[in-house]
C-alpha positions in Angstrom: 110.6 93.3 102.1 108.2 93.8 99.2 104.5 93.3 99.8 103.2 91.5 96.7 99.4 91.5 96.3 98.2 89.0 93.7 94.7 88.9 92.3 93.2 87.4 89.2 90.1 87.4 86.9 90.5 85.1 84.0 88.8 84.8 80.5 87.5 81.3 80.2 86.6 79.3 77.2 84.1 77.2 79.2 80.6 78.9 79.2 79.0 80.1 82.4 82.0 79.6 84.6 83.7 82.3 86.7 87.1 82.1 88.4 88.4 84.9 90.5 91.4 84.8 92.8 92.9 87.2 95.4 95.9 86.6 97.6 99.0 88.0 99.4 102.6 87.0 99.4 105.9 88.4 100.6 109.1 88.4 98.5 112.6 89.7 99.3 113.8 92.8 97.4 116.6 95.3 97.9 114.2 98.2 97.4 111.6 99.9 99.6 108.2 98.5 100.2 106.2 98.2 97.0 103.1 96.4 95.7 102.2 94.1 92.9 98.9 92.8 91.8 97.5 90.9 88.9 94.1 90.6 87.3 92.5 88.9 84.4 89.0 88.4 82.8 86.2 85.7 82.8 84.0 84.8 79.9 80.3 84.1 80.0 79.5 81.8 77.1 76.0 80.5 76.3 74.1 82.0 79.3 71.8 84.8 78.2 72.9 88.2 79.3 69.3 89.5 79.0 68.1 87.8 82.2 71.4 88.7 83.9 71.0 92.4 83.2 67.3 92.8 83.5 67.3 94.1 87.1 70.7 95.9 86.9 71.6 99.4 85.7 72.8 100.0 82.1 76.4 101.1 81.6 75.6 104.8 81.4 73.6 104.6 84.7 76.0 102.5 86.8 78.6 104.5 88.8 80.5 101.6 90.4 84.2 101.3 90.4 87.0 99.8 92.5 90.8 100.2 92.8 93.4 97.4 92.8 95.4 99.3 95.4 93.0 100.6 98.2 95.1 103.8 98.3 94.7 104.3 94.5 98.0 103.4 92.8 98.2 105.1 89.5 100.8 106.1 86.8 102.4 109.5 87.5 103.8 109.4 84.0 102.9 107.9 80.6 102.5 104.2 80.5 105.0 103.1 78.0 104.7 99.5 76.7 106.2 97.1 74.2 104.7 94.1 72.3 106.4 90.7 71.7 105.3 90.3 68.1 107.0 87.0 67.8 104.5 85.5 70.3 101.4 86.0 68.1 99.8 82.7 67.4 99.6 81.4 63.8 96.6 82.5 61.9 96.0 85.6 63.9 98.3 88.0 62.2 100.8 90.2 64.0 99.7 93.5 62.6 96.0 92.9 63.2 96.7 91.7 66.7 98.8 94.7 67.6 96.1 97.0 66.1 93.5 95.5 68.4 95.8 95.7 71.4 96.5 99.4 70.7 92.8 100.0 70.5 92.3 98.5 73.9 94.8 100.8 75.5 93.4 103.8 73.6 89.9 103.0 74.7 91.0 103.6 78.3 93.1 106.7 78.0 90.6 108.3 75.5 87.6 107.5 77.7 85.7 105.8 74.8 82.1 105.6 75.8 78.5 105.6 74.3 77.2 107.7 77.2 78.1 111.1 75.7 80.5 111.7 78.6 83.5 113.9 78.1 87.1 112.7 78.2 88.2 113.9 81.6 90.7 111.1 82.0 94.3 112.3 82.3 96.0 108.9 81.8 98.4 108.6 78.9 100.0 105.6 77.1 102.6 105.1 74.4 103.6 102.1 72.3 107.4 101.9 72.1 107.7 99.0 69.6 108.5 95.4 69.7 110.6 93.4 72.3 112.0 90.0 72.9 111.1 90.2 76.6 108.3 88.2 78.2 105.7 89.3 80.7 106.5 88.8 84.4 103.6 86.5 84.8 103.7 82.8 85.3 101.7 80.2 83.3 99.5 79.6 86.3 98.5 83.3 86.3 100.5 85.0 89.1 102.9 88.0 89.1 106.5 87.0 89.2 109.1 89.8 89.0 109.4 93.3 87.6 112.2 93.8 85.0 111.6 97.5 84.2 109.8 96.9 80.9 106.0 96.9 80.4 105.3 94.0 78.0 102.2 92.6 76.2 102.7 89.1 74.8 100.9 85.9 74.0 102.0 83.0 76.1 100.1 79.9 77.3 98.1 80.1 80.5 96.7 77.2 82.5 93.1 76.2 82.9 91.9 77.8 79.7 92.6 81.3 81.1 92.8 83.7 78.2 94.5 86.8 79.8 96.3 88.1 82.9 97.7 91.6 83.8 100.1 92.5 86.6 101.0 95.9 87.9 103.8 97.0 90.2 103.8 100.2 92.3 106.2 102.0 94.7 105.8 103.3 98.3 104.2 106.5 96.9 101.6 104.4 95.1 103.0 105.3 91.7 102.7 102.4 89.2 106.0 101.9 87.4 105.4 98.7 85.4 102.6 96.6 83.9 102.7 93.3 82.1 99.9 91.5 80.1 99.9 87.9 79.1 97.3 86.5 76.6 96.8 82.9 75.9 97.5 82.0 72.3 95.4 78.8 72.6 92.2 80.8 72.9 90.0 81.5 69.8 90.8 85.2 69.2 89.2 87.6 66.8 90.5 91.0 65.8 87.3 92.3 64.1 83.6 91.7 64.3 83.5 91.0 60.6 86.0 88.1 60.8 84.8 86.8 64.2 83.6 83.2 64.1 83.1 82.0 67.7 86.1 83.8 69.1 87.0 86.3 71.8 87.2 89.9 70.6 90.8 90.8 71.4 90.0 94.6 71.7 87.3 94.0 74.3 89.5 91.7 76.5 92.5 94.1 76.2 90.4 97.1 77.1 89.4 95.4 80.3 93.0 94.3 81.0 94.3 97.8 80.2 91.8 99.1 82.9 93.7 96.9 85.3 97.0 98.2 84.0 95.9 101.7 84.9 94.8 100.6 88.5 91.1 99.6 88.2 89.9 96.5 89.9 86.8 94.4 89.3 83.3 95.3 90.1 80.6 92.7 90.8 79.2 90.9 87.8 75.9 90.4 89.8 75.4 94.1 90.5 77.3 95.8 87.6 77.4 93.4 84.6 77.4 96.1 81.9 80.6 97.8 83.0 83.9 97.1 81.3 85.5 96.2 84.7 82.8 93.6 85.6 84.0 90.1 86.1 82.5 88.5 83.0 82.9 89.3 79.3 79.4 88.9 77.8 80.2 86.3 75.2 81.9 85.3 72.0 82.0 87.8 69.1 80.9 90.7 71.1 82.8 94.0 71.7 80.8 95.6 74.5 83.7 95.8 76.9 85.6 98.0 74.5 83.2 100.8 75.3 83.4 102.2 78.9 80.5 102.7 81.2 80.0 105.6 83.7 81.6 103.7 86.6 84.6 102.8 84.6 85.1 106.5 83.7 84.5 107.6 87.3 87.2 105.2 88.5 89.7 106.5 85.9 88.9 110.1 86.6 89.4 109.5 90.3 92.9 108.1 89.6 93.8 110.5 86.8 
């Protein structure tokens, strides 16, 4: 049997709304016991983040982090992924979308931060090129099956969810696959200069890539300035593309 842990955090177009889901299911498999889990991101729209963060630490003073797998599942080798370029929605541009997605992954492995903290994260990633495969994630936002290829693609998600990421790990808690599904019906932006009421793709993918490397959510109430907090701070903002202290501590603990 394969223990499949499913969790989610979605990016929503509707302002001031949070949806988070965690669950457990069992599925038959010919291999040894393994785990799978999925997460996504939630959007805070019109609500002011000033009041929300007034009594909470800034990103460089907040040490919180959490793991998707309580025993710390992580990649023992380089995360190698492919992009389904044919899935990019009209008007976004395949090359600009891919560039933003690449930045999201690099922000994690290069420990991008404004805290003057060194890069002590040993995680690595590599883009392998395009693919015709689709992510092993359902439209409703749950992990389906592993096919041996880590894929990032745009595909519709229910309930205005903008993104979802699943990871699979083995009995030694080594992650061996990740998939990321991004909703093409969301108003995406690939640069601050061109953003007009959209979600910054780099910011969302940075958070999702954090899940791909094993990080789980931290509380929005207590840790709203961290990349792995439950809400993105709004449209046309790229804050989550820059890691906080807690995000780095979690990655350093895993890698």
